[in-house]
C-alpha positions as CSV (number, residue, x, y, z in Angstrom):
1,X,0.1,17.8,3.5
2,X,0.8,15.1,6.1
3,X,-0.5,11.9,4.5
4,X,-0.4,10.6,0.9
5,X,-2.1,7.3,0.2
6,X,-0.9,5.7,-3.1
7,X,-3.6,3.3,-4.8
8,X,-2.6,1.6,-7.9
9,X,-5.7,0.8,-10.1
10,X,-6.7,-1.2,-13.3
11,X,-10.4,-1.2,-13.9
12,X,-11.5,-0.3,-10.3
13,X,-14.0,2.3,-10.9
14,X,-16.7,0.4,-8.7
15,X,-14.5,0.2,-5.7
16,X,-12.8,3.4,-6.1
17,X,-16.1,5.4,-6.0
18,X,-16.8,3.8,-2.5
19,X,-13.2,3.8,-1.2
20,X,-12.1,7.4,-1.9
21,X,-14.8,9.0,0.5
22,X,-13.9,6.8,3.2
23,X,-10.2,7.4,3.1
24,X,-10.5,11.2,2.8
25,X,-12.9,11.3,5.7
26,X,-10.1,9.7,8.0
27,X,-7.8,13.0,8.0
28,X,-8.3,16.5,6.5
29,X,-4.6,16.6,6.0
30,X,-4.5,13.3,3.7
31,X,-4.7,13.2,0.2
32,X,-4.6,10.3,-2.4
33,X,-2.7,9.6,-5.5
34,X,-4.3,7.1,-7.7
35,X,-1.8,5.4,-10.1
36,X,-4.2,4.3,-13.0
37,X,-2.8,1.7,-15.7
38,X,-5.1,3.1,-18.4
39,X,-8.3,1.4,-17.2
40,X,-10.7,1.1,-19.9
41,X,-13.7,1.1,-17.3
42,X,-13.0,5.0,-16.7
43,X,-11.4,4.4,-13.2
44,X,-9.2,7.5,-13.7
45,X,-12.2,9.6,-14.5
46,X,-13.8,8.8,-11.1
47,X,-10.5,9.7,-9.6
48,X,-10.3,13.1,-11.3
49,X,-13.9,13.9,-10.5
50,X,-12.9,13.5,-6.7
51,X,-10.0,15.6,-7.3
52,X,-11.9,18.5,-9.0
53,X,-14.5,18.3,-6.0
54,X,-12.1,18.1,-3.1
55,X,-8.6,19.1,-4.4
56,X,-7.1,16.1,-2.5
57,X,-7.2,13.2,-5.1
58,X,-4.6,13.3,-7.9
59,X,-4.0,10.9,-10.7
60,X,-0.8,9.6,-12.1
61,X,-1.8,7.9,-15.6
62,X,0.4,5.2,-17.3
63,X,-0.1,3.8,-20.6
64,X,-0.9,0.3,-19.8
65,X,-0.4,-2.6,-17.3
66,X,3.0,-2.3,-16.1
67,X,2.7,-4.2,-12.9
68,X,2.0,-3.3,-9.2
69,X,5.8,-2.7,-8.2
70,X,6.4,-0.3,-11.0
71,X,2.9,1.5,-10.0
72,X,4.0,2.0,-6.5
73,X,7.7,3.1,-7.6
74,X,5.9,5.7,-9.8
75,X,3.8,6.8,-7.0
76,X,6.6,7.2,-4.5
77,X,8.6,9.1,-6.9
78,X,5.7,11.3,-7.5
79,X,5.0,11.7,-3.9
80,X,8.5,12.7,-3.1
81,X,8.7,15.3,-6.0
82,X,5.4,16.8,-5.8
83,X,4.4,16.7,-2.0
84,X,5.9,17.4,1.5
85,X,3.9,14.4,2.9
86,X,5.4,13.3,6.0
87,X,3.7,9.5,5.7
88,X,3.3,7.6,2.5
89,X,1.0,4.7,2.4
90,X,0.4,1.8,0.0
91,X,-3.1,0.7,-0.1
92,X,-5.3,-1.6,-2.5
93,X,-8.2,-0.2,-4.3
94,X,-10.5,-3.3,-3.6
95,X,-11.1,-2.9,0.1
96,X,-8.6,-5.7,0.9
97,X,-7.0,-3.1,3.1
98,X,-9.7,-1.6,5.3
99,X,-9.1,2.2,5.7
100,X,-10.1,2.0,9.5
101,X,-6.5,0.8,10.2
102,X,-4.8,4.0,8.6
103,X,-5.1,6.3,11.8
104,X,-3.5,3.7,14.0
105,X,-0.6,3.2,11.5
106,X,0.0,6.8,11.6
107,X,-0.4,7.0,15.5
108,X,2.3,4.2,15.7
109,X,4.6,6.2,13.4
110,X,4.2,9.4,15.1
111,X,4.2,8.6,18.8
112,X,6.7,5.7,18.8
113,X,9.0,7.0,16.0
114,X,8.3,4.1,13.7
115,X,9.8,4.5,10.2
116,X,7.8,1.7,8.3
117,X,4.6,0.4,9.8
118,X,3.4,-2.8,8.0
119,X,-0.3,-4.2,8.4
120,X,0.1,-7.9,9.2
121,X,-2.3,-10.9,8.5
122,X,-0.2,-13.2,10.5
123,X,0.9,-11.6,13.5
124,X,0.4,-13.6,16.8
125,X,0.7,-16.8,14.9
126,X,-2.7,-16.6,13.6
127,X,-4.1,-16.0,10.0
128,X,-6.6,-12.9,9.7
129,X,-7.7,-13.4,6.3
130,X,-11.3,-13.7,4.9
131,X,-12.5,-15.3,1.5
132,X,-9.2,-17.1,0.7
133,X,-9.3,-20.9,-0.2
134,X,-7.2,-23.0,2.2
135,X,-4.7,-23.6,-0.5
136,X,-3.9,-19.9,-1.1
137,X,-3.7,-19.1,2.6
138,X,-1.2,-22.0,3.2
139,X,1.0,-20.7,0.3
140,X,0.9,-17.3,1.7
141,X,1.8,-18.1,5.2
142,X,4.4,-20.5,4.0
143,X,6.0,-17.9,1.8
144,X,6.1,-15.5,4.7
145,X,7.8,-18.1,7.0
146,X,10.4,-18.8,4.3
147,X,11.2,-15.0,3.6
148,X,11.8,-14.4,7.3
149,X,14.2,-17.4,7.6
150,X,16.0,-16.4,4.3
151,X,16.0,-12.6,4.8
152,X,16.2,-12.3,8.5
153,X,13.3,-9.8,8.5
154,X,11.7,-9.2,12.0
155,X,8.3,-9.4,10.1
156,X,5.4,-12.1,10.2
157,X,4.1,-10.6,7.1
158,X,6.8,-9.5,4.3
159,X,4.5,-9.9,1.4
160,X,1.6,-7.6,2.7
161,X,1.0,-4.3,0.8
162,X,-0.7,-2.2,3.3
163,X,2.0,0.0,4.7
164,X,3.0,3.3,6.2
165,X,6.3,4.9,5.1
166,X,7.9,7.8,6.8
167,X,9.1,9.9,3.9
168,X,12.8,9.6,4.8
169,X,12.5,5.7,4.2
170,X,11.3,6.1,0.7
171,X,13.9,9.0,-0.1
172,X,16.7,6.6,1.4
173,X,15.8,3.7,-1.0
174,X,17.3,3.8,-4.3
175,X,13.9,3.3,-6.3
176,X,15.8,3.1,-9.7
177,X,17.3,-0.3,-8.4
178,X,13.9,-1.7,-7.2
179,X,13.3,-4.6,-9.8
180,X,10.9,-6.9,-8.2
181,X,7.2,-6.9,-8.8
182,X,4.3,-8.3,-7.0
183,X,4.8,-10.1,-3.7
184,X,8.7,-9.9,-4.3
185,X,8.5,-6.1,-4.4
186,X,7.0,-6.0,-0.9
187,X,9.8,-8.1,0.5
188,X,12.6,-6.1,-1.3
189,X,11.1,-2.9,-0.1
190,X,10.9,-4.1,3.5
191,X,14.5,-5.6,3.3
192,X,15.9,-2.6,2.0
193,X,14.3,-0.3,4.8
194,X,15.5,-2.7,7.5
195,X,19.0,-3.1,6.4
196,X,19.3,0.7,6.1
197,X,18.6,0.9,10.0
198,X,14.9,2.0,9.9
199,X,12.6,1.2,12.6
200,X,9.9,-1.4,11.6
201,X,6.8,-2.4,13.4
202,X,3.7,-4.5,12.4
203,X,0.1,-4.0,13.5
204,X,-2.4,-6.7,13.1
205,X,-5.0,-6.4,10.4
206,X,-8.0,-8.5,9.0
207,X,-7.4,-8.8,5.2
208,X,-10.8,-9.4,3.3
209,X,-10.3,-10.6,-0.3
210,X,-11.7,-7.8,-2.6
211,X,-14.7,-6.0,-2.2
212,X,-15.9,-6.5,-5.7
213,X,-14.5,-7.3,-9.1
214,X,-11.4,-9.3,-10.0
215,X,-7.8,-8.9,-9.4
216,X,-6.0,-7.2,-12.6
217,X,-2.9,-5.6,-11.3
């Protein structure tokens, strides 16, 4: 396995059924891990059905809603323990992160020896976000400016959650000590990777607020 995409879910049955085929079609050496927080709408069952048909979708079930950060940490641990994936992705289940950017993120990691590729909504000074109210956009942009000033991170989008980690980055981070959740979790992981000397790059993405349903993680 070359690529593992970790997708946390809670009540994402409708989106996941559309997302998984698109992701799997990107690369025959790609698999998906769905980290599901006991979704009552049957999200995990959808993922398991894809797994039975393709052999490339795995499900890590959790007892309830335990937070986005802990879902990714659980997924990273699973990836390191159960696969030989060279690249591990974070991706939302709701199409906010368009799968079309994934091949370019892998290409950058491979050809330019980048350890962590971050999909940025704000690279170049603009804001590539669709369907957000202006108040939320201003808050997000300001938070990223503040994070860059306080931490020194060489990123325009420290809080974004579309990322490609080289396996060695996750192995080097002490996942037991990661305590943040939500946007803070993303900043903490970026900071840990950067301070450990790993090479980080951004690519521009367009972030489109969820395909359907409401945010529940």
